[in-house]
C-alpha angles and dihedrals in degrees: 000000000000112000126221094245092053090053091052095049092048091052094051094050093048090052090049095052091047091055093048089055091049093051091049091056094050090050094053090050095050094085149349136229121252113193138158148131131269122210133187120194089355089301129111109261116222125204094016114156118241126186136168116212087348087276118149093220087056101049135096147148131256116249126229090287093053091251126141136179130192120185134196096039109162121231115271143066116315142169118242117200124190126181143162123216116197129207091249091061097253117129143183127201147170138190128197142164125252132186112221114200095134138355108322128212117193111194121208105346105197128221121188120241115266116263109233129200114226122221109289113262138198094023112182133169091278109016145049135193114228122189139164143175123277120265117240092205112134093207094049117151108167150334119241117198118200130190134196137167092232130054093245092094130162140126090284102045097035135077116245105234104165140017118195118191099186126074090235094052092103105137137060134182111210116199137180093055125153118264118252095010127134112235129194127204138194132170127209126204113217137191127189091282104044142283121000090181152315135240134235117273120254129183141188136178117234117238121279095226129188105259092205115090114231092351089165091057093226096130117068126206130187123327092011093293112136115248113271095020131100125197138195102227094175094100104015141027118244116188141146113273130197089222098097143161093226131346120023107297145044133180110263122199125187122187116198127218137266100050112242103187141043098234131056112325093218136022140174132163153138139253114232125196113241088226087072089070135068112215115245093019124121118241129186124218114201132173140159124236140181120197113205101188125051109226131167087208103039129087147138121246130185129219125192108180142146120219089029112273096004093124141318117250091195094069095167093044091060088075122079104305097178118014107140125069114262129198095199137032116286122201122224126194134187134178126207138166116238115238122221103262139132091210116109118247129242122211114194133180108204123196118204125192131151108163112032138023108273131201130178139166125219124194144162096029109185134177114187139163107260112250 
């Protein structure tokens, strides 16, 4: 005979078991598994990041075999993103759409190889040669090369300087750069939908060249006047001399006596394009000189002006640069800040003498941006 208590216990257990089965069915339908393998250059890619809908709970990394697995993905259409960031800052990435109605297996998802910039070559005072390896992306559209003067460089902070639309367009020479400036470069690889990857960042400093043409006076032009220089030979002779600080030649100026004019008795100089200077930057003029004749009223002064005669930047240099007789070469150095101007500069060495013949040699004239 079945008792009342037995019937009640059986009913409760049956209800409990039924409830467990129902809960298990709901749990199995709450999400699916998305798994697959990622390769690069036909090789399994380890430590690649994989994410569905950019959600942290649906994100993982590939193992040493390039395999990944994400569970609990709800039914529907999702975006899956996979990428690889390298220690040098280069990266590759892809995003695609997947429909999840059951467990999904994605075989051999492919990432292109990273494009890497090589060390910058052929760096001059105004140009630099940039080159990189060819992308192997089958959906390649273009390269975009960006430049900046700071290492924080991406497509938002940098200046776009080159676009190459062929796979073999892997080099670019940028010109018209500022002298003695540090430039950073990065290239991005694009397809029709956006970025496939970005390169490492490389940098180089353009050469701090001597702005003065033929400042060593080694190259001669017409009438024995060195290339790049002009001279007023009315009251003094200015020729190249084999008495030099270095190399083979220096500039020799001889002023006769008696004095025949009220201004400087000798002059030579050079015109310099304003484009050679960056406004607000400090520059240093240096040169070497020997004075052959002691004279209480003889000296060398130096003018550096724009709009000839509008004012000398080298205020201290306007005083007597070389008055006393010297038996050896003496070095002179002057700093100045370049103004904002489009007018060309004029560098003039003026020789003054009133009471005695006066001779001097000038060599190794250099005008460089201060480091």
